[in-house]
N, C-alpha and C positions, 0 to 999 in steps of 0.2 A: 502494498501498499502506500502511495505516495503521498506525503503533505505538504502542500506549499503555502508559503506567507502571500501574503499578499501586504501592500504597501500605499500610501497616497499620500495626497496635501490637500485640506483644506484650505482656502481661502478666501473671506467675506472683507469687507469696506463696508464703514458706515462714517459720516462725521460727526463728533463725540465734541460740546463745547467744554469743557474742561482743560487744566494745564496739565501736562507731560507727567508730571512728578505722579499726579492723580491717577490719569488714564493706566500707568505704568502697574501702581499699585492694585490695582482693579481687578490685571488682568495676572499679574502673579502671584496675587496673595489672596485667593476669593475667600470669602466668606455669604455664603447663600440657606444658610439655615432658615430665613424666614420667607424664601421666595418660593410659588406653588410650584408643585412638580409637574413639566410640561406632558401635556396627555398623550404625546407619542412612547415619551419613557413609562406611564402606566399602564400603556396598552402592552406595551413588551415586555412591560412587569422589570423592566431596567431598575436597580436601584438609584434610588435620589442622589447626586453628588452634594455634602455638604460643604467641606473645606479644602481648599488645598493650601501646604505650606512651603515655602521654599526654604530650603534642608541649608545648602551651600548654592551658591549664585554661580553663575559662569558655564561654560562651555562643557562639559561632564558633571556639572552640580547637579540636586538632587531634589524635585518637590513630590512634598506626601499629599494624597488625594484622598478625600474620607467622604465613603457613603454613610448614608441613617440606614442599611443594615449593616454596620460594622466592618464590611469589605475597605481594604487601602488600597489604591495602586499608587506605586511607587515608578513616577516620573526621571527619566534622566532627559536631562537640557541639550540638546541640540545646536542651536544657535543662541547667540547671547548679546544682542546690541542693544543697551540700554535705551531706551524713550525710542528706538527704532523696529526692532526686529528680537523675537523669542518664539522659538517653538523646540516639542518637548517628545520625548517617545515615553509609552507607560508598558506596565508589565504587570497585569492583573496578580494582586498576594494569593 
């Protein structure tokens, strides 16, 4: 049996009226406990993300994402240019 891994890139843009520091912090240090669970997550029975915290900054650094069912994802930072670009890969615990 052959198992293949798929990878891809998700890109999106939106205009936000806030300073760069505020936007960057809200992208990298996420707190969403109070937000309503999106319908698609409920339909697919996907746990609700609760928060994500940077453990170490920069390329090769780590961020931990927590979910409402107690699971966590460790995310490895792939690109890190403060206030410009940020990407990560993640592996479920």
